[in-house]
Every structure is written in structure tokens, then in C-alpha cells.
C-alpha positions in Angstrom: 48.2 -33.1 -28.0 47.5 -35.1 -25.2 50.4 -34.3 -22.5 51.3 -31.3 -24.6 51.0 -28.3 -22.2 48.8 -24.8 -22.4 50.8 -21.6 -22.1 48.7 -19.0 -22.9 45.2 -18.1 -24.4 45.5 -14.6 -26.2 42.5 -12.8 -27.9 42.5 -9.5 -30.5 38.8 -8.4 -29.3 39.2 -6.3 -32.5 39.8 -8.8 -35.0 38.2 -11.9 -33.2 41.6 -13.5 -33.6 42.1 -16.2 -31.2 46.3 -17.5 -30.7 46.6 -20.6 -28.4 50.3 -20.9 -27.4 51.3 -24.3 -26.5 54.6 -26.6 -25.6 54.6 -30.2 -26.9 56.0 -33.3 -25.7 59.5 -32.6 -26.8 59.4 -28.6 -25.9 58.8 -27.6 -29.0 56.6 -24.4 -29.2 53.4 -24.8 -31.0 50.3 -22.7 -31.8 46.5 -23.0 -32.6 44.6 -20.2 -34.4 41.0 -19.4 -34.4 40.1 -16.9 -37.0 36.4 -14.6 -36.3 35.9 -15.8 -32.9 32.6 -15.5 -32.1 32.8 -17.7 -28.5 35.3 -18.4 -26.1 34.4 -20.2 -22.7 37.8 -20.5 -20.8 37.4 -21.6 -17.1 40.3 -21.6 -14.8 38.7 -23.1 -11.5 41.9 -22.5 -9.4 45.2 -21.4 -9.3 46.1 -25.1 -9.1 44.3 -25.7 -12.3 46.5 -28.0 -14.8 48.3 -27.2 -17.5 48.6 -30.0 -19.2 46.0 -31.1 -22.0 44.1 -34.2 -21.6 42.4 -34.4 -25.0 41.1 -32.2 -27.6 38.0 -32.5 -30.2 37.7 -30.7 -33.2 35.4 -29.4 -36.1 35.9 -27.1 -38.6 34.4 -24.3 -36.5 34.3 -25.6 -32.8 37.5 -26.8 -30.6 37.2 -27.9 -27.2 40.7 -28.5 -25.3 40.0 -31.1 -22.2 42.5 -30.0 -19.7 43.7 -32.8 -17.1 42.3 -30.9 -14.1 38.8 -31.1 -15.7 38.3 -28.2 -17.3 37.4 -27.4 -20.7 37.7 -24.8 -23.2 35.6 -24.3 -25.5 36.1 -22.2 -28.9 33.7 -21.5 -32.0 35.2 -19.5 -35.2 35.0 -19.3 -38.6 38.3 -21.2 -39.0 40.6 -23.4 -36.6 43.9 -23.7 -37.6 45.6 -26.4 -35.7 49.3 -27.7 -35.8 50.8 -29.8 -38.1 
């Protein structure tokens, strides 16, 4: 997912479902889904923050998305589904 572009995150507070919309290097839309989110940390240091993903660390119940600008989005959830 390195080099993919983060488009937006959408959290349904009532259900705890999170959708992360991305665009891959070929401009194909991709999504990450998380169910029963218990923690979400999504810093946005400035309007100049990069939308480009630098790296990713994933376990069954956690996900860290490192942005090229240095921010790290952290998610803890019961289940996280990455795109194929």
C-alpha cells in the first residue's frame, strides 16, 4: 500500500464500523474496513499533511498507517479487512 493515497475515513459511531477510502498507484479505488472499532487515533498536523501512505503495520485487531508526512493513524478493532 506504499504510495497509495488516503481519500477519507468514515466512522459510524453507533455501530463502530470504520471505512477507509484509498486510491492505489493505478488510481483504482480501494477500501479498508474495520468492525467494532474501540480506538481511533487520526492526527492531522496541518492542512499541508501528506495524503500519501508511506507504510502499514497490521495485525488481526490493529492497524497503523504511516503517512509520508509523519502522521500515524492507529486503529484498534475486533476485525480489520484489508483490500486484496
